C-alpha positions as CSV (number, residue, x, y, z in Angstrom):
1,M,58.3,176.1,134.4
2,R,60.3,173.3,134.3
3,W,58.7,169.6,132.8
4,K,60.5,166.3,133.1
5,K,59.1,165.2,129.3
6,T,58.1,166.9,126.5
7,L,55.3,165.6,123.9
8,Q,54.2,167.0,121.1
9,L,51.1,165.5,119.3
10,V,48.4,166.3,116.5
11,D,45.1,166.1,117.2
12,V,43.0,163.8,114.5
13,H,39.9,162.4,114.2
14,C,38.7,160.1,111.6
15,E,34.9,160.3,111.4
16,G,34.4,161.4,114.4
17,E,36.8,158.7,116.0
18,I,39.9,160.9,117.9
19,G,43.2,159.3,117.4
20,K,45.9,162.0,117.9
21,V,49.4,161.2,116.9
22,I,52.6,161.9,119.1
23,T,54.9,163.3,116.6
24,G,57.6,164.5,119.1
25,G,59.3,163.7,122.8
26,V,59.8,159.8,122.4
27,L,63.2,158.8,121.4
28,G,62.2,154.9,121.6
29,I,61.1,151.9,122.8
30,P,62.7,148.9,123.4
31,G,62.3,145.8,121.3
32,E,63.7,144.7,117.5
33,T,59.8,144.3,116.2
34,M,57.0,146.2,116.3
35,L,54.8,143.9,118.2
36,D,58.0,143.6,121.0
37,K,57.8,147.5,121.1
38,M,53.7,147.1,121.6
39,N,54.2,143.9,124.5
40,Y,57.4,146.5,126.2
41,I,54.6,149.0,126.5
42,N,52.0,146.7,127.7
43,E,54.0,144.2,129.8
44,V,57.3,146.3,130.9
45,D,56.7,150.3,130.8
46,D,52.8,151.2,131.0
47,S,54.1,155.0,131.9
48,L,53.5,156.7,128.0
49,R,50.2,155.1,127.9
50,R,49.3,156.4,131.0
51,L,50.6,160.1,131.0
52,V,48.4,160.6,127.0
53,V,45.5,158.7,127.4
54,L,44.5,158.9,131.2
55,E,42.8,161.9,132.9
56,P,43.9,165.0,133.7
57,R,46.1,164.7,130.0
58,G,43.5,162.9,128.1
59,C,40.1,161.3,128.3
60,L,37.9,158.5,127.5
61,Q,36.7,159.3,124.1
62,M,39.8,158.8,122.5
63,S,43.1,157.0,121.3
64,V,46.2,158.2,120.6
65,N,49.1,157.2,118.2
66,L,52.7,156.5,118.9
67,L,54.7,157.4,115.5
68,L,57.9,155.2,115.8
69,P,61.0,154.7,113.1
70,P,59.7,151.8,111.2
71,T,61.5,148.0,112.2
72,R,61.4,147.2,108.6
73,P,62.6,148.6,105.5
74,E,60.3,148.3,103.4
75,A,57.9,150.6,106.0
76,H,57.6,154.5,105.9
77,A,57.1,155.2,109.5
78,G,55.8,152.4,112.6
79,F,53.3,153.1,115.3
80,I,51.4,151.5,118.4
81,V,47.7,152.1,119.1
82,L,47.4,153.4,123.1
83,Q,44.2,153.0,124.1
84,A,42.7,152.9,128.0
85,D,43.2,149.6,128.7
86,K,46.4,148.9,126.9
87,A,48.3,149.4,123.2
88,H,46.4,147.2,120.5
89,P,48.5,146.2,117.6
90,M,45.9,147.7,114.4
91,S,43.6,150.0,114.4
92,G,42.0,151.2,110.8
93,S,40.2,154.7,111.9
94,N,43.7,155.1,114.0
95,A,45.5,154.1,110.9
96,I,43.9,157.0,109.3
97,C,44.5,159.2,111.7
98,V,48.5,158.5,111.2
99,V,48.7,158.9,107.5
100,T,46.9,162.1,107.3
101,A,48.7,163.6,109.7
102,L,52.1,162.1,108.5
103,L,51.1,163.6,104.7
104,E,49.8,166.9,106.0
105,L,52.5,167.8,108.1
106,G,55.0,167.0,105.9
107,M,56.5,163.9,107.6
108,V,56.2,161.8,104.6
109,E,56.6,163.5,101.2
110,M,52.9,164.2,99.6
111,Q,52.8,163.2,96.1
112,E,49.6,164.2,94.3
113,P,47.5,163.2,93.3
114,E,48.1,159.9,95.4
115,T,50.5,159.0,97.8
116,T,51.2,155.5,98.9
117,V,52.3,154.5,102.6
118,V,53.8,152.0,104.3
119,L,52.7,151.0,107.8
120,D,54.8,148.5,110.1
121,T,52.5,147.3,112.8
122,P,52.7,145.2,115.4
123,A,50.2,143.0,113.3
124,G,52.0,143.4,110.3
125,L,52.4,145.4,107.1
126,V,49.6,148.2,106.2
127,T,49.4,149.6,103.1
128,A,47.8,152.8,102.6
129,R,47.0,154.7,99.6
130,A,46.0,158.8,100.4
131,T,44.5,160.4,97.6
132,C,45.8,164.3,97.8
133,Q,44.6,167.4,96.5
134,D,45.9,171.5,97.0
135,G,48.1,169.6,100.0
136,R,45.3,167.9,101.9
137,C,44.6,164.2,102.2
138,T,41.4,163.8,101.3
139,G,40.6,160.5,101.8
140,V,43.0,157.2,102.9
141,S,42.4,153.2,101.4
142,L,43.9,150.4,103.8
143,D,45.4,147.1,102.4
144,M,44.9,146.0,105.7
145,V,46.5,142.8,107.0
146,P,44.7,139.1,106.9
147,S,41.5,138.4,108.3
148,F,40.3,135.5,109.6
149,V,37.6,133.6,110.9
150,E,38.1,131.1,114.5
151,Y,34.4,130.7,115.2
152,L,31.7,131.0,113.9
153,D,27.7,130.8,115.5
154,L,29.7,130.0,118.6
155,S,27.2,129.5,121.6
156,I,28.1,131.5,125.0
157,D,26.5,131.3,127.9
158,T,25.5,134.7,129.6
159,E,23.4,135.7,132.9
160,R,21.6,137.9,131.2
161,F,19.9,136.9,127.8
162,G,20.3,133.1,127.8
163,K,22.9,131.6,124.9
164,I,23.8,134.3,122.8
165,R,25.5,133.5,119.4
166,V,29.2,135.0,118.3
167,D,31.3,135.3,115.6
168,I,35.2,135.5,116.8
169,A,37.3,136.8,114.2
170,F,40.5,138.3,113.6
171,G,40.9,141.6,111.6
172,G,44.5,143.3,113.2
173,V,42.9,142.1,116.3
174,Y,40.6,139.9,117.6
175,Y,36.9,140.5,117.8
176,A,33.3,139.2,118.7
177,L,30.8,140.2,116.4
178,V,27.3,140.0,118.1
179,D,24.1,140.9,116.0
180,V,22.7,143.4,118.1
181,G,19.2,142.3,118.3
182,Q,19.9,139.7,120.4
183,V,20.4,142.1,123.4
184,G,17.2,143.7,122.2
185,L,18.8,146.8,121.3
186,N,19.3,148.8,118.0
187,I,22.6,150.7,117.2
188,S,21.4,154.5,117.8
189,P,23.3,157.3,119.3
190,A,20.8,157.0,121.7
191,N,21.7,153.5,123.0
192,A,25.2,154.3,123.3
193,R,25.6,153.9,126.9
194,E,24.4,150.6,127.5
195,L,25.9,149.2,124.2
196,A,29.0,149.9,125.8
197,E,28.7,148.5,128.8
198,L,26.9,145.1,127.4
199,G,30.2,144.8,125.2
200,V,33.0,145.3,127.6
201,A,30.6,142.6,129.9
202,L,30.5,140.6,127.2
203,K,34.1,140.9,126.1
204,D,35.3,139.2,129.8
205,I,32.2,136.5,129.6
206,I,33.1,135.6,125.9
207,N,37.8,135.3,127.2
208,Q,36.9,133.5,130.2
209,Q,34.7,130.8,127.9
210,I,37.5,130.6,124.2
211,E,40.6,130.2,124.2
212,I,42.1,131.8,120.8
213,Q,45.5,132.8,119.8
214,H,46.8,133.8,116.2
215,P,49.0,131.7,114.5
216,L,51.8,133.8,113.8
217,Y,51.6,136.5,116.4
218,P,51.2,134.1,119.9
219,Q,51.0,137.2,121.7
220,I,48.0,138.1,120.1
221,N,45.6,135.5,122.1
222,E,42.5,137.3,123.1
223,V,39.4,139.0,122.3
224,A,40.1,142.8,122.2
225,Y,37.2,144.4,121.7
226,V,32.8,143.2,120.6
227,M,31.7,144.6,117.8
228,F,27.7,144.9,118.0
229,R,26.2,144.7,114.4
230,N,23.1,145.3,112.2
231,R,22.5,144.2,108.8
232,V,20.5,146.8,107.2
233,S,20.7,145.4,103.5
234,D,23.3,143.2,101.7
235,E,25.8,146.0,100.8
236,L,24.8,147.6,104.3
237,Y,25.6,147.4,108.0
238,Q,25.7,149.3,111.0
239,T,28.6,148.5,113.2
240,C,28.9,149.7,117.1
241,T,32.8,148.4,118.2
242,T,32.7,148.9,122.2
243,L,35.9,149.7,123.6
244,P,37.6,148.9,127.5
245,P,36.2,150.2,129.8
246,G,33.0,151.4,128.4
247,R,32.7,153.6,125.3
248,V,31.9,153.3,121.7
249,D,34.1,153.7,118.2
250,R,32.8,157.1,117.1
251,S,34.2,155.5,113.6
252,P,32.9,152.1,111.4
253,C,35.7,150.3,112.5
254,G,38.1,149.4,110.3
255,T,39.8,146.3,111.7
256,G,36.2,145.0,113.0
257,S,34.8,145.7,109.6
258,S,38.0,143.8,108.3
259,A,36.9,140.9,110.7
260,N,33.3,141.2,109.8
261,L,34.1,141.1,106.0
262,A,36.1,137.5,106.5
263,T,32.7,136.1,108.9
264,L,30.8,136.8,105.5
265,A,33.7,135.2,103.1
266,A,33.1,132.1,105.5
267,R,29.7,132.2,104.6
268,G,29.9,132.3,101.3
269,N,28.1,135.8,101.1
270,A,31.0,137.7,100.0
271,D,33.9,137.0,97.3
272,I,36.7,138.7,95.4
273,G,35.4,142.2,94.2
274,T,33.0,142.7,97.0
275,R,32.1,145.8,98.6
276,L,30.2,146.8,101.3
277,T,29.5,149.7,103.6
278,S,30.1,150.1,107.3
279,R,28.0,152.6,109.2
280,S,29.0,154.1,112.6
281,T,26.5,155.1,115.6
282,I,26.4,158.6,115.0
283,G,26.9,157.9,111.1
284,G,30.3,157.6,109.7
285,E,30.7,155.5,106.6
286,F,33.5,153.4,105.5
287,S,33.6,151.5,101.9
288,I,35.3,147.8,102.5
289,E,36.0,145.6,99.6
290,L,37.5,142.2,99.5
291,L,40.9,142.3,97.8
292,G,41.6,138.7,97.9
293,K,41.7,135.3,99.3
294,T,45.0,134.1,101.2
295,E,46.0,131.4,104.3
296,V,47.2,132.4,107.0
297,A,48.9,129.3,108.4
298,G,46.7,127.1,106.6
299,R,43.7,129.1,107.7
300,A,41.0,130.4,104.5
301,A,41.8,134.3,104.9
302,V,40.5,137.6,103.5
303,L,41.9,140.4,102.4
304,P,40.4,143.6,103.1
305,R,40.8,147.0,101.9
306,V,38.8,149.9,104.0
307,Y,38.7,153.6,102.5
308,G,37.5,156.2,105.0
309,R,38.8,160.2,105.7
310,A,40.6,162.0,108.8
311,W,40.8,165.5,109.6
312,V,44.0,167.4,111.5
313,Y,42.0,170.1,113.6
314,G,45.0,170.9,115.9
315,F,48.2,170.6,117.6
316,Q,49.0,170.6,121.3
317,Q,52.3,169.9,124.0
318,I,51.9,168.4,127.1
319,G,54.2,168.1,129.5
320,V,55.0,166.5,133.5
321,D,56.3,168.2,136.4
322,P,58.4,166.3,138.5
323,D,56.2,167.2,141.4
324,D,53.3,166.9,139.9
325,P,51.4,164.0,142.4
326,L,48.9,163.0,139.2
327,S,51.4,162.0,136.6
328,A,50.4,158.4,136.4
329,G,46.7,159.5,135.4
330,F,44.3,158.4,136.7
331,M,40.1,157.4,136.0
332,L,36.5,157.8,137.8
333,S,33.9,155.4,136.8
334,D,31.5,158.5,136.2
335,T,33.1,159.0,133.0
336,W,35.0,155.8,132.8
337,G,32.5,153.1,133.3
338,A,32.5,150.2,135.6
339,G,35.0,148.3,133.5
340,F,38.2,150.1,134.0
341,P,40.5,148.1,136.0
342,K,40.2,148.5,139.9
343,V,44.3,149.2,140.5
């Protein structure tokens, strides 16, 4: 065996959403900040993301988290989310996977009954507090980056549904939040394929009709995901985040739930101390709390806390033979859906 690259990964899932963690084999990514490093992956050298996410080594229904040394002294570790379309700045389920791996593998010393872990992400610092017992990480709360609204009840023209109303909000990345009844479906495992395809199509339509840019991080300048939501009660929301090129998040989605919380606060339906439950397509749940209010470049924002749990379930070592013609990875529409890049 003769590999030109070797990577070590930990298999982790958060409420069914796979968030593998690269723990070895990457010495570094160019860039002074974690955002610079993410942009380097997206704009200069995409080979690592393609290697671990695309077939034959990866698959559609997962993310891979790249662990890096932090660029800020107050952080324990940095991480970047690698997904099927590109690298992304933040994900709640993936942050929970990263914290669980860091603690259960001893990369950050576990303190019982609670360990604080500060993560350096391209969207800013995220403080995690992990409940720990008998060497296990039994839950993780995340103090998310400030979340804020760009648009409420924005009218979007679609060929299939006519005009639909969407909220555009930032929860770590930009989301378009769509009440699922507008597309004539409910959030259920049986509708996952159709919701995934609709969400990917709507993402492109919405980005063609609006312009957005984070006031502090100008490189974050598009809707990353469409989240379908269903209000079950004042305290319970069903959520279905759709990810390019065509799948649904198995978890309740921490960043999307943070964006949803910002829309509720903007409408006067949530205030400091409000607690919500976000329930995923497969029934997993996150607890969401509005910790406080702040501003982002003069915009009203909320400070969400997301609580969930992840489980380590395996270890993996992958490599690349120098003669392997598929080292760049590939996608096929039978699995990945019709939304993948035609390149």
